[in-house]
N, C-alpha and C positions, 0 to 999 in steps of 0.2 A: 769897472768892469770890462770884461771883455764885450770887444764888438762881433757884429755876427762874424764879418770878414775872418778876425781873429778862430774863432770859434771852427771855420772852414779849412783856415791852415792846421787847425787844432785837430782833427779830425785825418790829418797827414792821406789829403785824394790822392796822391804818387802812392802811394801801399794799397790801394784799392784793385788795380789790376789781379792781387795774391785773391782776390775774393770773384771779382768775374771770372775771370779764368780757367777756374776747373767747372764750374756751371757751364760755360761755354762748350768745355771738351765734352764733360757729361753731358749736355745736350746733344754734342751731334753723335757721339756713341750711342744712344739709348734712338736717335731717330734712327740710326743703322741698323738696329736689334730692331725694331718698331714696323719700320718700312713706311714713315711719314706718315704717322697718326698724328697729324701736325693737334689737333683739339683735342687729345692725352699726353700730348709732351708740354707743349707751348703752360697749361697753367701751371705742372708741376715745375719747371724748370723755373718760370716765373718766381715762384715762391721761395724755391732753392738758390737764387740768387738772390731775394729779401734776406733769407736767414744769413748766405753769405759777407753780404753788405753790410748787414746790422755787428755780427761777428767783429768783422774786422774793426768797423769804427769804435765800438768797445773797446776791445783790446788796444786801441790806440791813444785812446781816452784814461784807457786807465794804466800804460804806460806812462802814459804824461804823470796820473798822479798819483802813481805809486815812485816812478823816478824824485819826483820834485818835491817828496815830502820825504823821503831819504837826501834831499840834495847832490843825487845826483847830475840832474842837468843843468846846475849851477855855472859851470865852466865847456857846455857843450855846443860843437861847431856842428851845427844840421837844422833839419825841419825848427819850424817855429814851436816852439813847447809853452801852454799853457800858464802851469803854474811853475816852471822855471823862471819864465821872465815876470811873473809878478803878473801880467792880462788878467785872472780869474784865479779866484779864490779855489783852495784846494777840495771843499767838499761840494764846489760848483759843477767842478770837473767829476769828481766821484759821482756826483751825480748824472751827470751825461754818461759818464762809461758804463752804470747800472741800467738806465734809459734805454742806452743802444742794445745792450745783452738781453734785457725783458724786452724790447724789440722782434730782438733773432728769436727768443725763444716761442713767443704767440704766432706769430709766420711759419715757424718749426712744427707748433703745435698741429694748427692749421696743414700743415704737408704729411704730417702723419695721419689725421682720422680722412684727408683724401687718397691715403697709398693704402692705412688700413693695415702699415706694419709697424704696431705700438714698440714691438721692440726697440726701434730706434731710436724712442726716448732718452733710453741707457749712453746713446752715441751724442744724442743732443747736450744731454747734461753734462756728459763727459765735455765737449767743448766748451760750454761756459764756464765751465770749472776751469781748466786749460788756459782760457782766454785771461780769466782774473787775476789768477797766483800764478802767470807768466812773470809779473814783475811785484804782485801783492801778496799782502800775508807773511809773516814772518821767515819762512824761509823760499822766499820766488825761484824756482826751476832757474828762471832767467836768469840770475845770477850764478848757478850752474852750471852755466856752458850748455843747457840743455833747450834753449830756443826751439833750436836750428829742426828739432827734433820733433817738437810741437807743430813747427811751420810746415813739415814734412809731413806727418799724420793727417792734421786737422783742415790745413788748405790745401792737403796732395787728395795722398788714399781715401779719406774721408768724403772732403768736396767732393772728389770724383765719382767713387765708387757710391756714397750713398744719394749722389745725382740721380744717375744710372739706375740705382736698386730703386728709387722711391717712384722711379718712371717705368722700370718692366718687370720689377719684382727681382732682378737673376744680374749677379756681376761676370761678365765673361773675361779673360786672360787680356783681350783688348785695352779694355776699363783698367783693368791692373794695370798695363802697362803707360798706359795712358795718365794715370792717379800718379804713379811715378815720375812722369817726364814733369806730369807740372808740379810737384812738389817739389821737385829740385828747384826748377825756377823758380817757386815761393822761396826754396831755401835760400836763392840767390840773392836776392831782392834784401832779404835777412843780412847775410852774409856780409854786404855791400852798408850796408849801416852801423854795423858790428865792428868794420875793419875801420872804419873811421872813427866810431869811438873808441877804439883801445887805449889813445893815453887816457883820456878821460874814466874811462870805464876802468882801468889798471890801479888809477888814482883811488876811486870810489870804493875799492875792493868787490867791484862787477866781475866775477869771471867768468865770462860770454867765450865761448869758442871761441874764435878771434882772440881775443888773450890768452889761452890758454893755448891756442895753436902758434902764437905770434905771428909778427906783420909777413911775414917770408910763407907759414903755412896756411895762411888763410886764404893770402892771394893763389897762391896756387887752388887749393882747395876751391875757389869761385870760379877760378877757368874751366874746373871739374865740373862741375855741376851745373854752369851756363852750358856746356856741349854736350854734355853726356844725354838729357832728353834725347836729340837728334839720333840719338846709337840706337835708347830703347826703341824707334820708333821704327827700326828699320822690319823688325818679326807685322807691325802692323802695317805697312805698306804694301809689303808682299801681300796681306789678306783682302786689304782694301788697298787698288792701287794710289785712287785718288787722295788720301790723305799723305802722298808724296811731295802734296801742295806746301807742305810743311817746313820741306827744303828751303824754299822763297825766304824761313825768317832767318835762315843762318847766315846771311851776313850782318844783323840784327845783336848775331850771338858773341860774334867774331870781335866786335869791335868794343863795346865795354869791359870783356875778355883782357883783349890787348891795351887799354888802357889802366887796367887794374894790373896787371905783368908789367909794367912798364917802371910802375910804382905814384901814380896819384894818389893823394891822398889829401887828409883834411875838407874843404870846400872841395877842392877838383875832383871828388868822390859824388857829391852833388849831383852831379849830370849823370855820373853812371847808374845811380837809384834810378830815377825819370826814365832811363835807356833799358835799363835791366825791366821793370816794369812793361814797357812797352813791347819788351819781346815776349814776354810771356803773354802777354796779351794777342798778339799779333800771332805765336803761336796756335794759342789754345781757338783763333777766327780760323786760322787758315786751316787745323781739325776739323773744327765742324762743316763749314765748306767740303771739306775733303768727306766726311762723313756723309751731307746730304747728296754729293753728288753720285 
């Protein structure tokens, strides 16, 4: 039986910035639109945060379960795996995944009830389905090189724009650019994992985008999606000058990009995963501050 510490490790806390960041950035954009109506913004933002965190943990447990029963994780380097290590029974990890997704669904229902925007239930259902079928089901799309698309859409566009829409009832061009920037940084987190896992994924038949692009192509793409968010923010800085604070995060982007472009592999990429997560979180918090000031 897995210990509590192992369950926490299995939730992969280093990936949680992908859940926290879009809500922080979306909340900032919402405050800018509404003019600091805290009593209106904060409750909805906290619910959106709960949904995002629950879905991220659900994705991680579902990935652990599905890859574990397929044997994909048997020789993998990187974060601790509950099923692959034999610390937990597959059925227990599956239950943890479904419970996490269920928590996200309940919090999402509460958010929809408060906002009154019922059609967004469709987006919520799509997010939950996408979380499960990333590595679950007979033809998981994560094995077909579409994982980064899922991350960009649901942890970028949907998470940021959805937060803004749930709070303000509208989505501006500023919110869309912010959503794209956050989505690209979330993609960078996934690319770090998939770059590290190219040898084992190729051997197990998992055709991730990294496997399809190859080592060099993936490294170039990583550098691109790590730095492009700062370019996307230029029009936002013109419209909201204080958001130029986000440039303070640029050194945090250059460091992991340099490490990856210089050929770091295997366990040497594990610190890059943490650095990329911190980059996304700092980027989003600076945006939040810029929108509030």
